[in-house]
C-alpha positions in Angstrom: 39.7 -22.8 42.3 43.2 -24.1 43.1 43.4 -25.7 39.6 42.4 -22.4 38.0 45.1 -20.5 39.9 47.7 -23.0 38.9 46.8 -22.6 35.2 47.0 -18.8 35.4 50.2 -18.7 37.5 52.6 -19.1 34.5 50.8 -16.4 32.6 51.1 -13.9 35.5 54.8 -14.8 35.9 55.4 -14.3 32.2 53.6 -10.9 32.3 55.6 -9.8 35.3 58.9 -10.6 33.6 57.8 -8.7 30.4 56.9 -5.6 32.5 60.1 -5.6 34.4 62.2 -6.3 31.4 60.7 -3.4 29.4 61.1 -1.1 32.4 64.8 -1.8 32.9 65.8 -2.8 29.3 69.3 -1.6 28.3 71.2 -1.8 25.1 74.1 -4.3 25.0 76.2 -1.3 23.9 75.4 0.7 27.1 78.4 1.8 29.2 78.6 2.5 32.9 81.9 4.0 34.1 83.2 5.5 37.3 85.1 8.8 36.7 88.1 9.7 38.8 90.1 12.9 38.5 93.9 12.8 38.6 95.2 13.8 42.1 95.1 17.5 42.5 93.2 18.1 39.3 89.8 19.8 39.1 88.7 18.3 35.8 89.1 15.5 33.3 88.4 14.8 29.6 86.3 11.8 28.6 86.2 10.4 25.0 83.9 7.8 23.6 82.0 6.4 20.7 78.2 6.3 21.0 76.3 3.5 19.1 72.8 4.7 18.1 70.3 3.8 20.7 72.8 3.2 23.5 73.6 5.3 26.5 76.9 6.0 28.3 76.7 6.6 32.1 79.6 8.4 33.7 79.4 8.6 37.5 81.5 10.8 39.8 81.4 12.1 43.3 81.2 15.8 44.3 80.1 17.9 47.2 77.2 20.3 47.8 78.0 23.9 46.8 80.6 23.0 44.2 80.0 24.0 40.5 80.1 21.3 37.9 80.7 22.2 34.2 80.2 19.8 31.3 81.0 20.6 27.7 80.5 18.2 24.8 82.1 18.3 21.4 81.9 15.9 18.4 84.5 15.0 15.8 82.0 15.7 12.9 79.9 18.8 13.3 77.0 17.2 11.4 76.5 14.9 14.4 75.8 17.7 16.9 72.0 17.3 16.6 72.3 13.5 17.1 74.0 13.4 20.5 73.6 15.1 23.9 73.9 14.6 27.6 71.9 15.0 30.8 73.3 15.4 34.4 71.4 14.1 37.4 72.0 13.3 41.0 71.8 9.7 42.3 70.4 11.2 45.5 67.2 13.1 45.9 68.0 16.8 46.0 66.0 18.5 48.9 62.9 20.3 47.7 63.0 18.9 44.2 60.8 16.3 42.6 63.4 15.3 40.0 67.0 14.2 40.1 67.8 16.0 36.9 69.8 19.1 37.7 68.5 22.7 37.0 69.2 24.0 33.5 69.2 20.5 32.0 66.6 19.8 29.3 65.9 16.0 29.5 64.6 15.9 25.9 67.2 18.0 24.2 70.8 17.6 23.1 72.6 19.5 25.9 76.1 20.3 24.8 77.3 22.9 27.4 76.1 23.1 31.0 77.2 24.5 34.3 75.4 24.5 37.6 75.8 24.4 41.4 75.5 21.0 42.9 72.6 20.6 45.4 73.8 17.7 47.5 77.0 15.8 48.5 77.1 12.4 46.8 77.3 10.8 43.4 76.3 12.4 40.1 75.7 10.8 36.7 76.4 12.3 33.2 74.3 10.4 30.7 75.4 10.6 27.0 72.6 9.6 24.6 70.8 10.3 21.3 68.2 13.0 21.9 64.6 11.6 21.5 63.6 14.8 19.7 66.2 14.4 17.0 64.6 15.3 13.6 66.8 12.9 11.5 68.1 10.1 13.7 71.2 8.6 12.2 72.4 5.1 13.1 76.1 5.5 12.6 78.5 5.6 15.6 79.3 9.1 16.9 82.7 10.1 18.4 82.5 12.6 21.2 84.5 14.3 23.9 83.3 15.5 27.3 85.2 18.1 29.3 84.1 17.8 33.0 85.3 20.4 35.6 84.3 20.6 39.2 85.2 23.8 41.0 84.3 25.7 44.2 85.4 26.3 47.7 82.9 23.8 49.3 85.7 21.5 50.2 87.6 24.4 51.9 84.8 24.6 54.4 84.1 22.2 57.2 80.7 20.7 57.7 79.0 20.4 61.1 79.9 16.7 61.5 83.6 17.3 61.1 83.5 20.2 63.5 81.7 18.0 66.0 84.4 15.3 65.6 87.1 17.9 66.2 85.5 19.3 69.3 85.1 15.8 70.7 88.8 15.2 70.2 89.6 18.3 72.3 86.8 18.1 74.9 88.7 16.4 77.7 90.2 19.6 79.1 90.4 23.3 78.7 92.7 24.1 75.8 91.8 27.7 75.5 91.9 29.2 72.0 92.0 26.3 69.6 92.1 26.9 65.8 92.7 24.7 62.8 93.7 24.7 59.1 91.7 22.3 56.8 92.4 20.7 53.5 90.2 18.1 51.7 92.2 15.6 49.7 91.6 12.1 48.5 94.4 10.2 50.1 93.2 6.6 49.5 91.9 7.0 45.9 88.3 6.0 46.7 86.9 9.2 45.1 85.9 10.7 48.5 88.3 13.3 50.0 89.6 12.9 53.5 89.9 15.8 55.9 93.4 16.8 56.8 93.3 19.0 59.8 96.2 20.9 61.4 95.2 22.0 64.9 97.0 25.0 66.5 96.8 27.0 69.7 99.0 28.1 72.6 97.9 25.1 74.8 97.6 22.4 72.1 101.0 22.8 70.5 104.4 22.2 72.1 107.9 23.2 71.3 108.1 20.3 68.8 105.0 21.3 66.8 101.3 20.6 66.6 99.0 17.7 65.8 97.9 16.7 62.3 94.6 14.8 62.2 93.3 12.6 59.3 89.5 12.1 59.3 87.7 9.7 56.9 84.0 10.3 56.1 81.8 7.5 57.3 78.0 7.3 57.0 77.4 11.0 57.4 80.0 11.4 60.2 83.8 11.2 60.5 86.2 8.6 61.8 89.6 9.6 63.1 92.1 7.6 61.1 95.4 9.1 62.4 96.8 11.7 64.7 100.4 12.7 63.9 102.1 14.7 66.6 105.0 17.1 66.5 104.4 18.3 63.0 104.9 21.6 61.3 104.0 22.8 57.8 104.5 22.1 55.0 102.3 19.0 55.2 102.5 17.3 51.8 100.8 14.3 50.1 103.5 12.3 48.5 103.3 10.7 45.1 104.3 7.4 46.7 101.7 5.1 48.3 101.5 2.2 50.8 98.4 0.0 51.4 96.4 2.2 49.0 97.0 5.5 50.8 99.4 8.3 49.8 102.5 8.7 52.0 102.5 11.9 54.0 105.5 14.3 54.3 105.7 16.5 57.3 108.4 19.0 58.6 109.8 18.3 62.1 111.9 20.8 64.1 112.1 22.3 67.6 112.0 20.5 70.8 115.7 19.9 70.5 115.6 19.0 66.8 117.9 21.5 65.0 118.0 22.0 62.1 114.6 20.9 61.0 114.0 18.4 58.2 111.2 16.6 56.3 110.2 13.1 56.9 107.9 10.7 54.9 105.3 8.6 56.7 103.7 5.4 55.3 100.2 4.2 56.0 100.5 0.7 57.6 97.0 -0.5 56.6 95.3 1.0 59.6 97.0 4.4 60.4 100.0 6.6 59.9 102.9 6.7 62.4 102.0 8.9 65.4 105.6 10.2 66.1 107.4 11.5 63.0 110.7 11.9 64.8 111.4 8.2 65.2 111.2 5.1 63.0 109.5 4.1 60.8 109.6 7.8 59.6 112.2 8.2 56.9 114.1 11.4 56.2 113.4 13.0 52.8 116.5 13.7 50.7 116.3 17.0 48.7 113.2 19.0 48.1 110.0 17.1 49.0 107.6 16.4 46.1 103.9 16.2 46.1 100.7 18.1 46.7 100.8 20.7 49.6 98.0 20.1 52.0 98.8 22.5 54.8 100.7 25.7 53.9 102.9 27.8 56.2 101.3 30.6 58.0 102.5 33.6 60.0 100.2 33.4 63.0 97.9 30.6 64.4 95.2 33.3 64.5 94.9 32.8 60.7 93.2 29.4 61.4 89.5 28.9 61.9 88.3 29.0 65.5 87.0 25.7 66.9 84.9 27.6 69.5 85.5 25.2 72.4 84.3 27.7 74.9 80.7 26.7 74.5 81.6 23.1 74.6 83.5 23.4 77.8 80.7 25.4 79.4 78.3 22.4 78.8 80.5 19.9 80.5 
């Protein structure tokens, strides 16, 4: 019996290899590429040349509730029937038995699609030759993809971020606490950080209020930095240090007159806590960059953190 098993073992191994190889076979011309938008941009243009039988996989991150639009064009109009794309989620959308997004025909040459994203995570645009093509052509096809992601999903906090904020201010009674929020990718990893400016009569002093930077970690949020004594505008600079954009904040009050802008560098772990002392550097002229927190007339314009219920439970 043992001798019989030994003789059949190579056959089973060979069969297993053949099955796995056929299941995951890929063309040597396949392409997998991570897509990143320019800072502050809501879209990008991708160009490529598809070899017949190959597939191009473009992966990008987005958040639930945003709208993704993908439009394909080809250099030669005669190639339109020979190329298309699908869009799918790399996570399982709740309540769905497929990762292909609504409105996408998996067997047709989709050329123009727009839809709301069901989950926060990574998505994949797959450029391919449609299997239902009537007259498959083997010549390379030049194409262009216009990808746009819009929506106010990133203007809204999620429950994990609100919980992290409440934890930060749960040590005493701060009264009416409100905040202004901006999502922005400060470290270029494709996942936006939460820039939160917290305001309220008991949380701010004569020198300003706190700016918090939260990084998304495994479904929750980690506090990366708290910068005290800040006032809007809060700006993401074009300059970087240790992979993170410098931050520009306005400082005034508390004996500082007139006010001025300073630039803060990330030191590999955090941003400087106090922008009124070194290593903060004064900004000469008009600050340049992407505005994260705008000026406002009243702190009441911010979203309420609703700390009353939290303090009642303590």
